[in-house]
C-alpha positions in Angstrom: -4.8 79.7 -70.8 -5.6 79.9 -66.8 -1.9 78.8 -66.4 -1.0 82.1 -68.7 -3.3 84.2 -67.0 -2.0 83.2 -63.8 1.6 83.8 -64.5 0.6 87.0 -66.3 -1.0 88.0 -62.8 2.6 87.2 -61.1 4.5 89.0 -63.7 2.4 92.4 -62.9 2.9 91.9 -59.3 6.5 91.4 -59.5 7.3 94.5 -61.8 4.8 96.8 -59.3 7.5 95.4 -56.7 10.6 95.8 -59.5 9.4 99.4 -59.5 9.1 100.1 -55.7 12.6 98.5 -55.6 14.2 100.8 -58.2 12.8 103.9 -55.8 14.1 102.3 -52.8 17.4 101.6 -54.2 16.8 105.5 -55.7 16.9 106.5 -52.2 18.8 104.5 -50.6 21.8 105.6 -53.0 20.3 109.4 -52.3 20.8 108.7 -48.4 24.4 107.3 -48.9 25.2 110.5 -50.9 23.6 113.1 -48.5 24.1 111.7 -45.0 25.0 114.7 -43.2 25.4 115.1 -39.2 21.5 116.7 -38.0 23.1 119.5 -36.7 25.3 120.5 -39.6 22.6 120.0 -41.7 20.3 122.5 -39.6 23.2 124.9 -39.9 23.4 124.8 -43.6 19.9 126.2 -43.8 20.7 129.3 -42.0 22.9 130.2 -45.7 19.3 130.6 -47.5 16.8 131.1 -44.6 17.1 133.4 -42.1 13.9 131.3 -40.0 14.5 127.6 -39.3 11.4 126.2 -38.1 12.0 122.7 -36.2 9.1 121.0 -35.1 9.1 118.0 -32.0 6.9 115.7 -30.3 6.9 117.1 -26.9 8.8 115.6 -24.2 11.4 113.8 -26.2 14.9 113.8 -24.8 17.1 113.2 -27.6 15.2 116.3 -29.2 15.7 118.6 -26.2 19.5 117.3 -26.0 20.4 118.0 -29.9 18.8 121.6 -29.4 21.1 122.6 -26.0 24.2 121.4 -28.0 23.4 123.3 -30.7 23.3 126.3 -29.4 27.3 127.4 -29.8 27.0 126.3 -33.5 23.9 128.7 -33.8 26.1 131.5 -32.7 28.8 130.8 -34.7 26.5 131.0 -37.8 25.2 134.3 -36.8 22.2 132.8 -35.3 21.7 134.3 -32.0 18.0 133.8 -31.1 16.0 130.7 -30.4 12.6 131.2 -30.5 11.0 128.4 -28.9 6.5 127.9 -27.7 7.9 126.4 -23.9 7.6 129.8 -22.5 5.5 133.3 -21.6 6.5 136.5 -23.0 5.6 138.0 -20.0 8.8 136.8 -18.2 10.9 137.6 -21.2 12.9 140.6 -19.4 13.3 138.3 -16.5 14.6 135.5 -18.7 16.9 138.0 -20.7 18.6 139.1 -17.4 18.9 135.3 -15.9 20.6 134.8 -19.2 23.0 137.9 -19.1 23.5 137.4 -15.1 26.4 137.1 -13.0 24.5 134.3 -11.4 22.4 131.6 -12.7 19.2 131.0 -10.4 17.5 127.8 -11.2 15.1 128.5 -8.6 14.2 131.5 -11.2 13.7 129.2 -14.1 11.5 126.3 -12.9 9.4 129.0 -11.5 9.3 131.3 -14.9 8.5 127.5 -16.8 5.9 127.2 -14.2 4.3 130.6 -15.1 3.9 129.3 -18.6 2.3 125.8 -17.6 2.0 124.5 -14.3 2.5 121.0 -15.7 6.0 121.6 -17.5 7.6 119.8 -14.9 10.4 118.7 -17.7 13.9 119.7 -16.7 15.6 120.0 -20.1 13.0 122.6 -21.3 14.5 124.9 -18.6 18.2 123.0 -18.4 17.7 125.2 -21.8 17.7 128.4 -19.7 21.3 127.0 -18.7 22.7 125.8 -21.6 22.3 129.7 -22.8 23.5 131.2 -19.4 26.6 129.1 -19.5 27.4 129.7 -23.4 27.0 133.5 -22.9 29.7 133.4 -20.0 32.1 132.5 -22.7 31.3 135.1 -24.8 33.4 138.4 -24.5 32.2 141.2 -22.4 30.7 143.5 -25.4 30.1 140.6 -27.5 26.6 139.9 -28.7 24.7 137.6 -26.4 22.6 134.7 -27.4 18.8 134.8 -26.3 16.0 132.5 -26.0 12.8 134.7 -27.4 9.5 133.0 -25.3 6.6 132.7 -27.6 3.5 132.1 -26.0 1.7 133.9 -22.5 0.2 132.7 -19.8 -3.4 131.3 -21.0 -6.2 131.5 -18.4 -7.5 128.0 -18.4 -9.2 128.7 -15.1 -11.8 130.4 -17.3 -12.6 126.5 -19.0 -13.2 123.9 -16.8 -14.2 121.2 -19.5 -17.1 120.3 -21.6 -17.9 122.4 -24.7 -15.9 125.3 -26.5 -17.1 128.2 -27.1 -15.8 131.9 -28.8 -16.4 133.5 -25.8 -15.2 130.5 -23.2 -12.0 130.3 -25.4 -11.7 134.1 -26.0 -11.5 134.1 -22.0 -8.6 131.6 -21.9 -6.6 132.8 -24.8 -7.2 136.5 -23.6 -4.1 138.0 -25.5 -5.1 136.4 -29.0 -5.0 132.8 -30.1 -1.4 131.4 -29.6 0.0 131.2 -33.4 -1.3 134.6 -34.2 0.5 135.9 -31.0 3.4 134.0 -31.6 3.7 134.9 -34.8 3.3 139.2 -33.8 6.1 138.1 -31.2 8.5 136.5 -34.3 7.6 139.7 -36.4 8.8 142.2 -33.4 11.9 140.3 -31.8 13.4 139.0 -35.3 11.6 140.0 -38.1 11.8 143.5 -37.3 15.2 143.4 -36.0 16.2 141.8 -39.3 18.0 139.0 -37.5 17.7 135.2 -37.8 16.4 132.5 -35.3 15.6 128.9 -34.9 12.2 128.4 -34.1 11.3 125.5 -32.1 7.6 124.3 -31.3 5.4 121.5 -31.2 5.4 120.1 -35.2 2.1 121.5 -35.9 2.6 124.8 -35.3 5.6 124.7 -38.0 4.0 123.8 -40.9 5.0 126.2 -43.5 3.3 125.0 -46.8 1.5 122.4 -45.7 -1.9 122.9 -44.0 -3.7 120.8 -42.0 -7.2 119.2 -43.1 -10.5 119.6 -41.4 -13.2 117.4 -42.1 -16.1 120.1 -43.2 -19.3 118.6 -44.2 -20.9 121.0 -46.4 -17.7 121.5 -48.5 -18.3 119.6 -51.8 -15.0 117.3 -51.1 -15.3 117.5 -47.2 -12.3 119.3 -46.7 -11.3 122.4 -45.4 -7.8 123.6 -43.8 -6.2 125.3 -40.9 -4.2 128.0 -42.2 -3.3 129.3 -38.8 -0.2 127.9 -37.6 3.0 129.8 -37.0 4.6 128.5 -39.8 1.8 129.1 -42.3 1.8 132.4 -41.3 5.3 132.9 -41.9 5.3 131.5 -44.8 2.5 133.4 -46.2 4.5 136.9 -45.5 8.1 135.3 -46.7 8.0 132.3 -48.7 11.7 132.2 -49.8 12.8 133.1 -45.8 11.6 130.1 -43.9 12.4 126.4 -43.9 10.8 124.1 -42.0 12.2 121.0 -40.3 10.8 118.1 -38.7 12.1 115.8 -35.6 11.8 112.2 -36.5 8.4 111.6 -35.1 5.0 109.7 -35.1 2.1 110.5 -37.1 -1.5 110.8 -35.8 -2.9 107.8 -37.4 -6.3 108.7 -39.5 -8.7 107.4 -36.8 -6.7 109.2 -34.4 -7.8 106.1 -32.0 -6.6 102.8 -31.5 -3.7 103.6 -33.0 -3.4 106.7 -31.6 0.1 106.7 -34.0 1.4 105.3 -36.8 5.3 105.3 -38.2 6.3 108.1 -40.4 5.9 107.9 -44.1 4.6 104.3 -43.5 7.6 102.8 -42.2 9.7 103.7 -44.4 12.1 106.1 -43.6 13.0 104.3 -40.4 13.5 101.1 -42.8 16.0 103.2 -45.0 18.0 104.3 -42.2 18.1 101.1 -40.7 20.2 100.3 -43.8 23.0 102.1 -42.8 22.9 101.1 -39.1 20.3 104.6 -38.2 22.9 107.1 -38.3 22.0 110.5 -36.6 21.1 112.5 -40.0 19.7 115.2 -41.4 17.9 115.7 -45.2 16.0 117.4 -47.2 12.6 116.1 -48.3 11.3 118.9 -50.4 12.6 117.7 -53.8 15.0 114.9 -53.0 13.8 110.8 -53.6 13.0 110.7 -49.7 10.4 113.3 -49.7 8.4 111.4 -52.5 8.3 108.3 -49.8 4.1 108.1 -49.4 2.2 108.9 -45.9 -1.1 107.7 -45.1 -1.3 109.3 -41.7 -3.9 111.9 -40.2 -2.2 114.2 -42.3 -2.6 112.8 -45.4 -6.5 113.1 -45.5 -7.9 115.6 -47.8 -4.3 115.1 -50.0 -4.0 112.2 -52.7 -0.8 110.6 -53.2 0.2 112.4 -50.1 4.2 112.7 -50.0 6.7 113.7 -47.1 7.7 116.4 -49.1 4.0 117.5 -49.0 4.5 117.7 -45.3 7.8 119.6 -44.3 11.0 121.0 -46.1 13.9 118.7 -44.0 14.3 116.1 -41.8 16.2 115.3 -38.5 16.7 111.7 -37.2 18.6 110.9 -34.0 17.4 107.4 -33.1 14.9 105.0 -34.2 11.5 105.2 -32.0 12.0 102.2 -29.9 15.5 104.1 -28.7 13.8 107.5 -27.7 13.5 108.3 -24.0 11.1 110.8 -21.9 12.7 114.1 -20.5 13.4 114.0 -17.2 10.8 114.5 -14.5 11.7 117.1 -12.2 9.9 117.1 -8.5 11.5 120.2 -7.4 9.3 122.3 -10.1 6.7 122.1 -7.3 8.5 122.9 -4.6 6.7 125.9 -3.1 3.5 125.4 -5.1 0.0 124.5 -3.7 -2.3 122.3 -5.1 -4.5 125.2 -5.6 -1.9 127.0 -7.9 -1.7 124.5 -9.9 -5.4 123.5 -10.4 -7.1 126.8 -11.0 -4.9 126.8 -14.2 -4.6 123.1 -15.4 -3.6 123.5 -18.8 -6.0 122.0 -21.5 -8.3 120.1 -19.2 -9.2 118.2 -21.6 -6.4 116.6 -22.1 -5.2 116.5 -18.0 -7.7 116.3 -15.0 -6.2 115.5 -11.4 -8.4 114.8 -7.9 -4.8 116.2 -6.5 -1.4 117.4 -6.7 0.0 113.4 -6.5 -2.6 112.4 -9.2 -1.3 115.3 -11.3 2.4 114.3 -11.0 1.8 110.8 -11.7 -0.2 112.1 -15.5 3.2 114.2 -15.9 5.3 111.1 -15.4 3.1 109.3 -17.2 3.8 111.3 -20.4 7.3 110.7 -20.7 7.0 107.0 -20.5 7.6 106.3 -24.2 7.5 102.8 -24.5 3.7 103.1 -23.4 3.4 106.6 -25.3 4.9 105.1 -28.6 3.8 101.2 -27.8 2.2 101.5 -31.6 5.1 102.4 -33.4 7.8 100.9 -31.3 5.9 97.4 -32.2 6.4 98.5 -36.0 10.0 98.8 -35.4 12.1 96.3 -37.6 13.9 94.1 -34.7 17.3 94.4 -33.4 18.7 91.0 -33.5 21.7 89.0 -32.1 22.8 87.1 -35.4 22.4 88.0 -38.4 20.6 91.4 -40.0 17.1 91.7 -40.8 15.6 93.2 -44.1 11.9 94.9 -43.6 9.4 95.3 -46.2 7.0 97.4 -45.1 3.2 96.6 -46.3 3.8 93.9 -48.9 0.7 94.4 -51.0 -1.4 91.2 -51.8 -5.0 90.8 -53.6 -5.7 87.8 -51.8 -5.6 89.4 -48.1 -4.9 92.7 -46.6 -1.3 94.0 -46.8 1.3 93.5 -43.9 5.0 94.1 -42.7 7.5 91.1 -43.7 11.1 90.4 -41.7 13.7 89.1 -43.7 16.0 87.2 -41.7 19.6 86.7 -43.4 22.4 84.9 -41.5 25.7 86.1 -40.9 27.8 86.1 -44.2 24.4 85.7 -46.2 25.6 85.9 -49.9 24.2 85.6 -53.2 26.6 82.7 -54.8 25.1 80.3 -51.6 21.8 79.0 -51.7 19.4 79.0 -48.6 16.7 76.9 -47.1 13.6 78.7 -46.6 11.6 78.6 -43.2 8.2 81.0 -43.5 7.0 81.7 -39.9 3.4 83.0 -38.7 3.2 85.8 -35.9 6.3 87.6 -37.5 6.5 90.5 -35.3 6.9 88.0 -32.0 9.9 85.9 -33.9 13.0 88.1 -32.9 12.8 91.1 -30.7 11.1 91.1 -27.1 12.2 94.9 -26.4 9.1 95.7 -29.6 6.5 92.7 -28.8 2.9 93.9 -27.4 3.9 91.5 -24.6 8.2 91.4 -23.7 8.5 88.0 -25.3 9.7 87.2 -28.2 10.9 83.4 -30.0 15.0 84.5 -30.5 14.5 82.8 -33.7 17.4 84.4 -34.5 19.8 82.8 -31.6 18.2 79.5 -32.1 18.6 79.0 -35.7 22.2 80.2 -35.3 23.0 77.9 -32.7 22.4 75.3 -35.6 23.7 75.9 -38.4 26.8 76.9 -37.2 27.1 72.8 -37.7 27.8 71.4 -40.6 24.9 68.8 -40.5 22.3 71.6 -40.8 21.2 73.5 -44.2 21.6 77.6 -44.1 18.6 79.1 -43.8 16.5 82.2 -43.8 13.7 82.9 -42.2 10.8 85.1 -43.3 8.6 86.4 -40.5 5.1 86.9 -42.3 3.6 89.3 -39.6 -0.3 88.6 -38.6 -2.3 91.3 -39.2 -4.0 91.8 -35.6 -7.9 91.4 -35.8 -7.7 89.2 -39.1 -5.3 86.8 -37.3 -7.8 84.0 -36.2 -9.8 84.5 -39.7 -6.2 83.9 -41.7 -4.9 81.0 -39.1 -8.0 78.9 -38.9 -8.1 76.3 -41.5 -10.6 76.6 -44.1 -11.8 72.8 -45.3 -12.0 71.5 -41.6 -14.3 74.6 -41.3 -16.6 73.6 -44.0 -17.1 70.5 -42.8 -18.4 72.0 -38.9 -21.8 72.3 -38.5 -23.9 75.7 -39.0 -24.3 76.3 -35.2 -20.5 75.7 -34.5 -19.4 77.8 -37.4 -21.3 80.4 -36.4 -19.7 80.7 -32.8 -16.1 80.3 -35.0 -17.3 83.3 -36.5 -17.7 85.6 -33.4 -14.2 86.0 -33.0 -13.5 85.7 -36.7 -15.7 88.5 -38.1 -14.1 88.9 -41.3 -15.0 84.9 -42.2 -12.5 82.2 -42.5 -9.5 83.3 -44.9 -7.1 80.7 -44.5 -7.2 79.5 -47.7 -6.9 83.3 -49.2 -3.9 83.7 -47.0 -1.9 80.7 -48.1 -2.5 81.5 -51.8 -0.8 85.0 -50.7 2.0 83.1 -49.3 2.5 80.9 -52.1 1.7 82.8 -54.9 2.9 86.4 -54.3 5.3 86.1 -51.2 7.2 82.8 -52.0 7.7 83.7 -55.6 8.8 87.5 -54.8 11.5 85.8 -52.2 12.8 83.5 -54.5 13.1 85.8 -57.0 15.1 88.9 -54.5 17.0 86.6 -52.2 19.5 83.3 -52.9 17.2 80.6 -52.2 17.1 76.4 -52.8 12.6 77.1 -54.2 12.5 73.6 -54.0 9.9 71.5 -51.4 12.7 69.8 -49.6 14.2 73.3 -48.8 10.9 75.7 -48.1 9.1 75.0 -44.6 6.9 76.4 -42.8 6.4 77.0 -38.7 4.3 78.5 -36.0 2.6 78.6 -32.7 -0.9 78.2 -31.3 -3.5 79.2 -34.5 0.1 79.1 -36.3 0.9 75.9 -35.5 -2.4 74.9 -37.5 -2.5 76.9 -40.1 1.4 75.9 -40.7 -0.1 72.0 -40.7 -3.0 72.9 -43.0 -0.3 74.8 -45.4 1.4 71.6 -45.9 -1.5 69.5 -47.1 -2.7 72.0 -48.9 0.6 72.8 -50.5 2.6 69.4 -50.7 4.5 70.6 -53.5 5.7 73.6 -52.4 6.7 73.0 -48.6 9.2 69.9 -47.4 7.9 70.4 -43.9 6.4 71.8 -40.9 6.9 72.2 -37.8 3.4 72.9 -35.5 4.6 74.3 -32.2 1.3 74.0 -29.5 -1.4 73.3 -32.0 -4.5 74.9 -31.3 -6.8 71.4 -31.7 -9.4 72.9 -30.3 -9.3 76.0 -33.0 -12.0 78.2 -30.6 -11.9 78.0 -26.9 -15.8 79.5 -26.8 -16.7 75.9 -28.6 -16.5 73.0 -26.3 -16.2 69.5 -26.6 -13.9 67.5 -29.1 -16.0 68.6 -32.7 -13.6 71.2 -33.7 -10.4 69.0 -33.0 -11.7 65.9 -35.0 -12.7 67.7 -38.1 -9.4 68.7 -38.0 -7.6 65.1 -37.3 -10.1 64.0 -39.9 -8.8 66.5 -42.7 -5.3 64.9 -41.9 -6.2 61.4 -42.5 -7.4 62.4 -45.8 -5.2 65.0 -47.0 -1.2 64.4 -45.6 1.2 64.5 -47.8 3.6 61.3 -48.3 5.6 61.0 -45.8 8.5 59.8 -48.0 8.8 63.9 -48.7 7.8 65.4 -45.8 8.6 66.0 -42.2 6.0 67.0 -39.7 6.7 67.9 -36.3 4.4 68.8 -33.2 4.4 69.7 -29.6 2.5 71.0 -26.6 3.1 71.9 -23.2 1.3 70.7 -19.9 0.3 74.6 -18.4 -2.8 77.0 -19.2 -4.0 77.2 -22.8 -1.5 73.8 -23.7 -2.7 71.6 -20.9 -5.7 71.2 -23.9 -4.2 69.5 -26.3 -2.1 66.5 -25.3 -5.3 64.5 -26.0 -5.8 65.7 -29.3 -2.2 65.3 -30.4 -2.2 62.2 -29.0 -5.0 61.3 -31.4 -3.5 62.8 -34.2 -0.1 60.8 -33.4 -1.8 57.6 -33.9 -3.3 58.9 -37.0 -0.2 59.7 -38.5 2.0 56.8 -37.8 -1.2 54.6 -39.4 -0.4 56.5 -42.4 3.4 55.5 -42.5 4.7 58.6 -40.7 7.8 57.5 -38.6 10.2 58.8 -36.5 12.5 60.2 -39.7 9.3 62.3 -40.9 7.3 62.9 -37.8 8.6 63.9 -34.0 5.9 65.0 -31.4 7.1 65.7 -28.5 5.1 66.8 -24.8 7.5 69.5 -22.3 5.8 69.3 -19.0 5.8 72.7 -17.0 6.0 74.5 -20.4 3.1 77.3 -20.7 1.5 78.6 -24.0 4.0 81.6 -24.5 6.7 82.9 -26.9 9.9 82.4 -24.0 8.4 78.4 -24.0 8.4 78.3 -27.6 12.2 80.1 -27.8 13.2 77.5 -25.3 12.5 74.9 -27.4 12.1 75.9 -30.9 15.9 74.4 -31.6 14.7 71.2 -31.6 12.0 71.7 -34.3 14.6 73.2 -36.7 17.0 70.5 -36.2 14.5 68.1 -37.3 13.5 70.1 -40.5 16.8 71.3 -41.6 19.5 68.3 -40.8 20.9 67.4 -44.4 
């Protein structure tokens, strides 16, 4: 009866995945049949909507380049106006003259942008002026000219020096009215009243239309209130059938808005879907489309149970994945002729940026366009780029045992479902393939190592399942549970100081063996027996790999334990923990006739602590019948405790485990 309920539980679990796969297949098919170039997509919306709102995260070069290239196409579609947040309406007459005058005055362009915002030293924004000037000079003398309409005005930040914001000091700063009401009034006067069309380009929060941004309200019954004052909200209220909102591919604020600040859009599924098509530049509908049904758990989902992408924007433009986006170009000439006093007296939003002097201010401006740094939190969750084979991402694989996590499935070149493949489960999945997206800029390059050996017929073809760690819970999930239980109370309490969630390694291994492995064996062409199923990791990942082999000898036929962290916890001195690990091995080692185990260690850094314990473990293993056929233990003099070191020697355990 117990087996029946376990089986039933698995099939319920599997059916939920099957439904997710149906949705994924529907979304993939939709994209395949509806992929449009992003400029064609955006222009097409003007056939139905006179006002298309385009939202950006600021200072992304690709976004600005896209808008610049769009200008001639907008004009040919009968759209003669680009309304943008980035400029002061007080300078509109000067701007109109600049864009139609006989000569382009770059100094004037920069000074007008400085008047709007003393920190907006990003060349691409005022290069939009030059792009329009250049295009206008391709037109005949009597032809209507393209126009940029500035939507902002010069805010008086000298009246606010930080601290508490009040209606009084905010009215002094925004002396011409709240920014988005002012902007909406300009659009009414310059576009709607003239019965013209416009692309309205602003930060993405300003172009919300049907979506209303939530505000925590402690005395509302559901704790929610909503900001309905954005430009898009105001236009949508006036003319809901004439407004269409589009967002550039943009990270979302997290629910905490602190560590992490950003999370990936649609829980990573938009990039996951487009990865299947090799990241094409494209535009597509969210509203009333399968892509719009993608769920999102970012800050913007607060107060919206079951929040989906179609609840947010009408359309989407994807130019590049986050890891390939770059910042705008800093222009030091922006400050030519400007004194620090000119800047300091009107620093925009001093709660956001404060500086001691002009040099410090320039540093902050340049820091903002360091996109690998600014987007590091979402870049680290990107799908890895591999040199060989390909990656399929399973986002947020659910579990009833442990918290959900990403799974990266590496498939070799030529993978097909007619063949059968061995499977290597690896811990710390986010560090396996692509150094460009890891937290420390290093990776195992596991694809290159496996590709190099499986070209030889003496080794099994294999796929890699990269099981992500979950950050704060890594120690909890990787510390072997049975040895932990044998430690004295005081030692256990010391260990729990670095594992506040408790020791969860038994639950983690249940997740791998009872949920993840059955799913992988169902979806991929695997040899599911223990002779073709292996597990590997380094440091704490080495410990949990050793533990997995002992706890599930019917599942895993071999384990690779690199730089095994025998000490378990650096804060606990002596050999108490290593001795318990070795005593556990002595009791639970699987049959050497049907299992293999690999150990190694370096001599630098943390690895310098391992040799004495590894030698003790090796002696015990040999006493149990392990020999050169089923045990390999190697010392690497000069090797440290890093992905680079493991990458250099990873072929050795692969050859040991995968030899036919």
